[in-house]
C-alpha positions in Angstrom: 124.6 147.2 159.6 126.8 148.0 156.1 129.6 145.9 157.9 127.4 142.7 157.9 126.2 143.0 154.5 129.8 143.2 153.4 130.4 139.8 155.4 127.3 138.4 153.9 127.9 139.7 150.3 132.2 138.8 151.1 130.8 134.8 152.4 128.4 134.4 149.8 131.1 135.7 146.6 133.3 133.2 148.9 130.8 129.7 148.4 130.1 131.1 145.1 133.9 130.1 144.8 134.4 127.3 146.4 130.9 125.8 144.6 132.7 126.9 141.2 136.1 125.2 141.9 134.6 122.3 143.4 132.6 121.6 140.0 135.3 122.1 138.3 137.8 119.7 141.0 134.8 117.3 140.1 134.4 117.6 135.8 138.7 117.3 135.7 137.8 114.1 138.1 135.6 112.6 135.5 138.1 113.7 132.4 140.9 112.1 134.3 138.6 108.8 134.9 137.6 108.9 131.3 141.6 109.2 130.2 142.5 106.8 132.7 140.4 104.4 131.4 141.1 104.9 127.7 144.8 104.5 128.6 143.7 100.7 129.9 142.2 100.0 126.8 144.8 101.4 125.0 147.9 99.2 127.0 145.2 95.9 126.2 145.7 96.9 122.9 149.3 97.1 122.7 149.4 93.7 124.9 146.7 92.1 121.8 148.8 93.0 118.8 152.9 92.8 120.9 151.1 88.5 121.6 150.2 88.9 118.1 153.7 89.8 116.3 155.0 87.3 118.2 152.8 84.5 117.3 153.7 85.8 113.5 157.4 85.7 114.1 157.1 82.3 115.4 155.4 80.8 112.2 157.3 83.4 110.0 160.4 81.3 111.4 159.3 77.7 111.5 158.1 78.7 107.4 161.9 79.1 107.4 162.7 76.1 109.2 160.7 74.3 106.7 162.2 76.3 103.4 165.6 75.2 104.3 164.9 71.4 105.3 163.3 71.1 102.1 166.3 72.4 100.5 168.4 70.2 101.8 166.4 67.5 101.5 166.3 67.7 97.9 170.2 68.2 98.0 170.3 64.4 100.1 167.7 63.0 97.5 170.2 64.6 94.4 173.4 63.1 96.6 171.3 59.5 96.8 171.0 59.8 93.3 175.2 60.2 93.1 176.0 57.8 95.3 173.6 55.4 93.5 175.1 55.9 90.5 178.4 55.2 91.6 178.0 51.9 93.3 176.2 51.1 90.5 179.0 52.3 88.0 181.7 50.8 90.0 180.0 47.2 90.2 179.6 47.1 86.4 183.1 48.4 86.1 185.4 46.7 89.0 187.7 49.4 88.7 187.3 52.7 90.6 184.9 54.8 89.7 185.8 58.8 88.4 184.5 61.3 91.5 181.5 62.7 90.0 183.1 66.1 91.6 187.1 66.3 91.0 187.8 70.0 91.4 187.1 72.2 94.7 185.4 75.2 92.0 182.7 73.2 91.6 181.7 71.2 94.4 179.1 73.4 95.2 177.9 72.6 91.9 174.5 70.6 93.5 171.8 69.8 90.7 168.5 69.6 92.7 165.0 67.9 91.2 161.9 70.4 91.9 158.7 70.7 90.8 158.0 74.5 89.4 154.6 75.5 87.9 153.5 71.5 88.5 156.5 70.5 86.0 160.0 68.5 87.4 162.9 70.7 86.3 166.6 70.4 87.3 168.3 73.7 89.2 172.0 74.6 89.3 172.2 75.9 93.3 175.6 77.8 92.2 174.0 79.3 89.4 170.3 79.3 90.5 169.6 78.4 86.7 166.9 76.1 86.1 167.0 73.5 83.1 164.7 71.4 81.3 164.8 67.9 83.1 165.9 65.0 80.4 164.8 61.6 80.5 168.4 61.1 82.2 167.8 63.3 84.8 170.7 65.3 82.5 170.8 69.2 82.8 168.7 70.3 79.1 168.3 74.1 77.9 167.9 77.1 80.6 164.1 77.9 81.0 164.1 80.3 84.1 165.9 81.3 86.9 165.3 81.0 90.6 165.5 84.2 92.0 166.6 85.4 95.4 163.6 85.5 97.3 163.6 81.9 95.8 160.4 82.6 93.4 160.3 80.6 89.9 161.0 83.3 87.4 160.5 81.6 84.1 162.3 83.5 80.5 160.3 84.0 77.5 162.2 81.7 75.4 164.7 78.4 76.4 168.1 79.4 76.0 170.7 76.9 74.9 172.6 75.0 77.9 176.9 74.3 76.9 178.4 72.1 78.8 
């Protein structure tokens, strides 16, 4: 009889241990399922954020291109005005006109008419100085400068411009 009780108690202990192990295994399986769902949600969120970043980069790139086109168009406008002025002076004098740019150092010295703070100014593209636009489209006093981020920084007082 003692042996039967021992076998019975051992069997009961084994079943209890197995049941505990199965319960623990089931709990871990549920936790894994929850964590797997969370991983899937996070991966979807990462994909969404990546797509948003790509869209932002495309828009930023297009914005930069638009800015470059605007600056080039302003340069073209100034050069066209110079051509018209040269053609006008040539037709009036019948002589060969003096070139507007006569040495290589002044080649980058291009003046652009830009609207800044709802007012038209003359901007020197080499020095980035902003001048008052006089009636004959010549530069007046220096009123500010264009920053490296292409923003207009106005001086508190105009500075005298000397040719």
